[in-house]
N, C-alpha and C positions, 0 to 999 in steps of 0.2 A: 458279601458276595459281589463280585464284579462280573461284567459281561464283555466279551470281545467284540460282539456285534450287537450293541444295544438297540439299534433301530428295529430289529426284528421283534422287540418287545411290543411294538405298536400292534402287532398281530393279536395281542391278548384281547383287543376289542372284539375279536370274532366270537368270544363267548356270548355276546349278546344275540347272536343268530339263533342258537338252540333255545335260548330263553324266550325270544320273540315267537319262535315256532310253537313252543309249548303253550304260549298264551293264546294264540289265535287259531290253533289247530282245531278243525271240525272233523268229527268222526263221521264216516260215511253211514247213511241210514238205509235200511232195507224197505223198499216200497211194497206196500200190500194193496191190491185192488179192492175198492169199496164201491157199492152201488150208487149212493147219493148222500151228499152232506147237507141237503137243504133243510132238514129237520134238526141238525146239530148246531147248537149255539156256539158262536165263535168267542173264545176266551183269549185275551192277550197273554203272551208267554215271554218272560224275560230270561235270556240265556246267560245268567250270571256265571254259570259253571264254565262257560267258554273263556272267561277272564281269569280263571284260577290256573296255577301251575299244576299240571298233572304228571304222574310218573316221575317223581322227584329223583329216584335212584338213577333212572335212565338219563335224566337231565344232568345229574352230577357226573356221570361217566363221560358224557359228551363234553361238558365244560372242562373236566380234568384232562381229557385227551387233547383238547385244543391248547390248554395252558402248557402241557408237557412238550408238545411239538414246538410251541413258541419259545420255551426255555431252551430246548435243544438247539434251535437255530440261533439263539442269542449267545451261545457258547459260554455257559456259566463257569466261573472260577471261584472256588471257595478259598478265602484267605484268612479266615478266623483262626484264633489260637487253638480251638478245639480240634482242628483238623489233624494236627500232629499227634494228638492223643488217639485219634481214630486210626491214623496210619503212621506207625512209628518209623517207617522207612523215610518219612519226610522230616524227622527230628534232626537237629543239627548240633554238632560240637564245634564251638567257635572259640578261637584264640584271639583275643583283642591285643594286638601288638602295638604298644605305644612307644614312639621314639622320644626319649627324654635327653638327647645329646645336647651339646652346647648350642648348636644352631637353632634349637627349639626354644631357647631362653626368652626371646622377645615376647612380651606379654600377649599381644594379639595372636601370635602363632600358638602359644601354649593354651590360651583360652579356647581357640578353635579345635585343638587336639582333644581337650577335655570334653567339649561339646559333642564332637563326633563319637567319642567313646560312650558318652551318656545316651546318645540316640541309639547306638548299637545295642546297649543293654536294654533299653526300652522296647526295642523291636523283638526281643527274644520271646518265644512262646513258653508255655509251661513245660513242654517236653524238651526244649532246648537246654543245653548247658554251655557255660562260658567260663573262660579263664583269662586273667589279665597278666601280661608279661610286659615289663618295661625294659628298654635296651638302649645302650649307647655303644661303647666298644665291647662291653659284655652285656649279657642278658640276665634278668632276674625275674623269677616267677613270683608274683605277688599274691596269688589266690589259689584255691583248690576248685576242682570240678564241682564239688558238692555245695558250694556256697550259693546263697540266694541272690537275686538281683539287687536287693537292698544292701546286702553285704558287699557286693561288687561296687556299688555306688560309694559306699563308705571308704573302701580301699582306694577307689579312684580319686576321692577327695583328698587323700593324704599324699598322693604322688607329687613330686616336684621335679623340675628339670635339673640336669646335672651339668658338669663341666667336661664330660667325656667326649671322645670322638665317636663316629658312627661306623658300625659294622653290620651291614644287612645280612651277610652270610651267617654270622653268629646268631643273630636274632631269629632268622628263619629256621635255622637248625634246632634251636631250643623249642620253637613253636611246633615243629614237626615231631620232635621227641615227646612233647606233651600230648599231641594228638594221637600218638600211638597208644596212650592209656585211656583215651576217650571211649565212651560207651556207644555213641551213635555212629551210624554208618556214614552219614554225610559229615564231612570234615571241612572246616573253613578257617582261613586266616584273614583277619581283618586288620590290615596294616595302616596305621595312622602315622604319617611322616611328612617331611618337607622334601623328600626325594633328593637329598644332597648328593652331589656327584662324588664327593670324597668317600662316602660309605660304600661305593661300588667296588672298591679295591679288594683284592684277595678273593675274588669270586671263585677262581680255580675250577670253573666248569661245574660247580655244584648247583643243582636245581631242585625245586620243590617236587615231591612225588606227584604223579598225575592224578591220584585219587584225592588230593587236597586242593580245593579251590582257593584262590587268592583274590581278595578285594582290596584295592588300594584307595585310601582317602588322603589326597594331597592337600595339606593345610598350609603349605609354604607360600611365601610371598617374597617378592624382590625387595630387599632393604640394603642400603649402602653400609659398608663395614670397612673400617680402617683398623689394621692390627699390626702387631710386631711379629714378623715372620721368623726372624733369626737374630741372635746376638752372639758375637764372637767374644767370649770372655773366659779366662782360665781361673780355676779355683785356687790352686797352689801358687803362692807368690813367695819368692825367696829374697826379696829386697825390701827396702823401706817404702818404696813407691811402686804402685802398679806399673809394670814395665811397658805395657802396650797401649795403643789407642783402642778404645772400645768401639767396635763397629756394629751398628744395628741396621737391619734391613726392614723397611716398612712396606706394607702392601695395602692396596685398596681394592675392594670388590663391591660392585663392578668397576672395571678400570675407567677412571675419570680423573681429570685434574683436580687437585686439592692442595690447600696450603695449611700448615699447622706448625706445631712446636713439640719437640721431644726434650724431656728433662731427665737428668741423672741425679738420683738420690743415693747416698751412702749413710747408713745409720740415721735416716730421717733428715739428713742435711742436704740441701741443694748444692751439688758440686758443679754442674755444668748444664747448659741448655743449648739447643741447636734448632733453628728454624729450618723448615723444608718446604719445597714446592714439588709436589708429585705431578708428573705429566700424564698424558693419556696412556702411557705404557703401564701405569698402575703400580709402580714400584720406585723406591728411592732409598738411598743409603745415607745414614747420618753417623757422625763420629763424635766421640767425647774424649777430652784430653785426659792424660794419666792423673792420678790423685794419690795423696799420701795415705799410708795404712798404719794402723796400730797393730800391736801383737795380737794374734788370735784371729777369730772369725768376725768378718764384717758383712752385714746384710746390705744388698744393693737393690735398686729398683729403677727401671726406665718407664716413664709415663709419657704417653703421646696424647695430644689434643688436636682437634676437637673430639669429644666423646660421641658415641653413637648408640644405637639400640642394642648393641652387643658390647657392653663396656668391659667384660671380663678379659678380653684379649687386647685391651689398650694398655695393660701393664705387663712388664716383664720383670720377674724376680730372679736374682742371682745371689751367690755367696762367694766371697773371696777370703782366703785364709793365708795370713803371713806365717811362714814356717822357716825353720832353720834348715840349711842344706843337709842332705843325707851323706854321712861319712862313708867313704869307700877306702878300705885299707888294702894297699897293694904290697905284698911281700915278695922280694926278689933278692938275688945274690948281690954282693957288693959291686961286682964288675958288670952287672947287667944294666942295659939302658933301653931295652925294647919297650918299657912301659911308657916311654915318651908319647908314643902314638895313641895308646889307650887314654892317657891323661888328656891329650889334646882333643880326642873324640868326645870325652865326657865333659869337657870344659868349653865346648863350642856353643855359641849363641848367647841369647839373653835369658834372664830368669833361670839360672842354672840350678837344677835340683841336687847336684852332686858336689861333694867336696872330696877330691881325690888326695889321699895322703900316701906317699911312698915311704916304705920302711924296709930296712935290711933284715933279712931273716935271721933269727926266728921272730922278730918283732916284739911287741909288748908282751909282758908276762901274763896278762889277762885280757881277754877280748870279750866284751859284753855285746850280745845281739841287739839290745835296745839302743846302745850308743853307736854301734858299728854294724849296720844291717848286712854289709857285704864285705867279704874278704876275697881277694884275688891272689892266687899263687902263680907268679909269672916266671916260668922256666927255672924253678928251683932245682938245684942239683940233688939235694936231700930234702925229704919232706919234714915239716916241723913236727913237734911232739903230737902224737895222735890224740891222746886224752884231752888235751887243751882244745883242739879244734873240733873234736867229736862232740864234746859237751856244748860247744858253741853252736854247732849246726843243729843238734837235737833240741836246743832251746829256742830255735826259730831263725838262726842266722843263715845267710847264703854263702856258698863257697863255689868259686870258679877256679878250676885247675887248667892252666894253659901249658901245654907240652911243647918243648922245642929241643934244641940241640944239646943243652946242658943236662937234661933230665937223665937220671939213672933209673931205668925201668925196674931193675931188680929191687932197688931200695923201696920204691913205692909199692911194689907187689908184696914185699915182705912186711913193711911197717904199716901200710895203710890199707891192707886187704879188707878190713871191716868197714872202711869209710868210702872207698872209691867204688863207683858203679862199673868199673872196667878192670881188666888185667892188661898191663902194657906188654906188648909182644916184642916189636923191634921197629927201628926207624925204616921208612920206605923212601928212598931217594929216587923220585920219579924222573928227575932231570937226567940222571945217569943212565936211564933205560932207553928204550926205542923212541918214546915220545917225550917232548920237552916239559910237559906239565899235565896235571889232572884237574878236574873240576868237580864241584858238588852238583850232582845230578838228581839225587833222590832226597826230597825235602818234605816234611810234614807241614804243608802250607797253612793248615788250620791252627797250628800251635801259636800261642801268644807272641813268641819271638819272631815268627816268620809271616804272620798274617798280613802285615803291612806291605809285604813284597808279593802277595799272591796274585795280584792283577797284572798291571803293566810293568812292574819292577822285578819280575822273576828273573829276567836276564841279568839284572845287577848282581844276583847271587850266582847264577849259572855261568857267567862269563869270567868270574874270578879264577885266577890261575894259582895253583898250589904246586910247588916244586918238590916239597918234602912234607911228610907227616908221620905220625906214630900210628902203627897198626895196633888196633885195640880189639879186645875180646869182651863184649858186653856180658855182664852177669845176668842171671835169670830175671831179676826184678827190675833191671834197668830198661830205659826207653831210649831208642836211637831216634834222634830228631832229624839228622841229615847224614848222608853217605856220599863218599866219593864215587867217581865213575867205576872204580874197581870193585865197589861193593863194601869197602872198609868204612867203619863209622867215622864221621867227622865231628859230630856233636852228640854227646850222650848225657842223660840226666837220670837222677834217682832221688826220691824223697827219703830223708833220714830224720826221723822224729818229726819236729815241726818245721825243719829247714829243708833246703835243697842243695844238692851237689851236682855241678855240671862240669864235664871234661871236654875241652876243645883240643883237637888233635894236631893243631899246627900253631905257629907262632903269632905274636902281636906285631912284629916288625916285618919289613919287606925282605928278610933273608930267606924264609921258606915259602913266601907267598907275596903276591902283589896286592893282597886285600887292603892294606892300609892306604893304598893309592886309589882305591875305588870309592865311588860315591856311596856305596852301600855300607861302608865300614862304620860310619858314625851312627846311622840309625840301628845297625845290627847290635853294636855294643851298648847303645842306649837301651834297647829292648832287653838285651841280656842282663844288664844291671838291674833294670826294673823287675824282671821276672825272678832272677835269683834272689834278690833282696826282698821279694814279696811287697813291692811298692805298687799299690794300685792307684792309678790316677782317678781322682774323684771328679765328676763333672760339676761345673758351677751351678747347674740347674737340671732338674728332672721334669718329666711331663706327667700330666694327669694319668692315673691308672698304672704308672710304672711302680715297680716293687722296690721298696727301700729295705736294704739289708742293714739291720740294726747293728750287727756285728762289725760290718765295715765302717759304719758311721761312728761307732764308739772307738774304732781304730785300736782294738785290743783283741787280736785273734787268739791270744793265749788264754784269755779268760772267757771268751765267747760272750754269750748274752746272759750268763748266769747271774750277774750282778743286778742291782736294783736300777731301773730306769723308767722314765715316763716320756710319752710322746704327746706334745701339745700342738693342736692344729692352729691354723692362722686366725681362728676366732678366739683363741685362748682357752679352748676346751680340751680335756683329755680325750685322746683317741681310744684309750682302753681304761676301764675302771681300775680302781685300786686292787680289787680282788681278782681281776682277770689274769689268766695265764699269759705270760709275756712271750709272744712268738718271735722267731728270728727274722721274719719278713713282714712288712706292713705295706698294704696297697694304698697309694696316695690318691685322695678323692677331690681335693680342692686346691686352687691356686693360692700362692702366698708362701710365707716362711714357716716351716715346721720347726719346733724346738725339741731337742732331745736332751733331757735332763738325766744324768747318771752320776755315779760316784766318782767318775773321772772329770766331771765338769759339765759344761753346756756346749752343745753343738747345734748347728742350724742347717737345714736342708731347704733349698728353694724349689718350688714346683710351679709350672706354668701350664696353660691350656695348650692342647695340641694345635700347631699352626695349620695343619690341613683341615681341621674342623672350622677354622675361621673363613675359609673359602666357601661362600654360600652358593656357589654355582649349582644348579639343579639339573636333573635329567628328566626327559619326558617319560610318561607312564609306559609308552610303548617300548622305549629303550630298557627300562627296568624289567619289564616282563620278558623281553627277549633274552636277558641275561639270566634271570632267576626262575621264571615261571614257564613251564611247558604250555603249549598252546591249548591242550585239553584242560588245564587247570585255571585258565584265565577268566576273570570276571571283570567286565568293563566298569570303570569307576563312575562314569556318567551314563547310567543305563536308564532309559525312559520307563514310565509306568506301564506303557503298553507292552514293551519288550519283556518286562518282568512278569506281567500277567500272562503273556503268551507262553513263556517258559513254564509257568505254573500249570497252565492249561495243558501243555504237552505232557506234563507229568501226571496230571489228574485224569483227563479225558472224560469229564463228567457229562459232556453233551451226548455221548453214546448211551450212558445210563438213562438220561431223560428220554432219548429217542426210543429206546427199547421198551421202557415203561409205558410211554405214550402209545406205541403200537399195541402193547398188551391191553391197555385200557380200551382202545377202539375195538379190539377183538371181543372183549367182554361186553362192550356196548352193543355189538352186533348180535351176540347171543341173547342178551336181555331184551333187545328190541324184537327179536323173532319170537320170543316167548310171550311178550305182551300183546303183539298184534292180533293173534287169533282170539284173544280174550277180550277184545274191545267190545264195549256195550252196543246193543242194537236198539235203534230208535225208530219208531214209526214216523213216517212222513204223512202229514195230513194234507 
């Protein structure tokens, strides 16, 4: 029991007053007249009775009344664990929310987080219930409401920091969801974190409900951190040497001058090193020279020194893979030359992924989707044999049909009705009408072909002039990706089996359009070839918590993930057991190189820590509360004992109880005193 005004307890000394009065009290005697005392012998009389306590019940009431009044003015506050059992309205349901993201990895910070959680568990009363949730980018519930404090301590002892980023929104949402199932009325979130600024992203106006109080335990401290923020490197390489200079951007937090060295390793061999001097701006770029590659997948790593208390972000892992260029077969009539512009577009730049092969229709007798992922029909007067190309597309091949002046629409409608997603109607010569050209005005900018144009480059598509095009009637299952200003389709696609068929309503050369003269021509056909041929560009590195598509990694969409495969993490341990069901997607949890072993061979995937998590800048408690916590739900992290006791006193109001009982005791004392006074003994006075 605590007291808000303990000085009033000195008034308890007043209980000595009734005790003293009861010891020295003289009862009044009744005088009786007598004639003479001369013949009466005088006998000494000792008044021992006057030193004894008399009327003990009355004395008890008086002392009790004084003590109750003193206690009432002392403002008592009961904080014992039994109080919650007496008053279940004061029992709490507490979610202990522990941040185990990468920024919590330094041992002093993690030890402080565990100590804070241990103290919170120790402070729980028998009527309270608690639950432990750890979070980074995602949140995981580690315990149940029914578990005892000892079980909570055991679970806490098994927790470890992770390599994830921080998301306070996700953590608080999970905590609130768990509190919805709690039994007690009072709900509390005890957040243990370093208040990293990066975790404040994606708040989107979401806030904790007002009936849930939030207490924040800030265990963070300022530590210097040097990390790799970004590396520009491509996975697919189509030459014997990596074609570009590798650029790495390094950052320091907090921003301060620092000198160090960055090293490039490929398959464990030191390839290049670069020294750097980081200024007060806190960032610097380093470059590494190109290096030779062997056939297949090569593992690379960039290491920066000096190391610091957060060493996980001092290494950057990547993968490069030497591949053969992908064959594109362009079928055209003997006298057609418009494929020159397409060949030039797909052959521009370094590290070319395409090998364009021109062939006179009907082309090779057999076309295999694995050897030739894409076939382009360029202004063919008559379509090739349907069965040959239909089986090619259904097995996974890509087909692009480019329509121009030589095409016979009736032949395509009659012979290729089962394969084409459109019906050819007639040529539309815009230049011969009232306006000189038309443009593409309606585009599905979210489609993989057009998404690179959806920001500032939309005008590169919209400003292209088309003088003629084929009017097309899309079939029911077809998808129109772009339309001319007249509303006619410009680009239509349809899936056929495992492959794709796309129809472009104008030409490849500048006869029907000025598109080949525009800057958008090269990236447009580059994306068209990638999409139609189902070529997915694989990144050289992924990040923690990203999802790995095993099907894409095996690069065998026809077989899917039905074959035998195993995933080995950077520690050399299996991610899944031998008897576990093999899912199509795996969430990556640690940095390094993951190995995928399958019946097709061995592949590697590089994983790195999220760079935003390496920025250890923190926010103030007030800023965090302003974003996530309503004012009614806030609990100050540094609250004094007196403030805590006053809040408890406001909830309990025990002093009123002591005061009322004290008044009742004094009323009882008055009644008892009145009953005793007439019965006082009568003593003769000599």
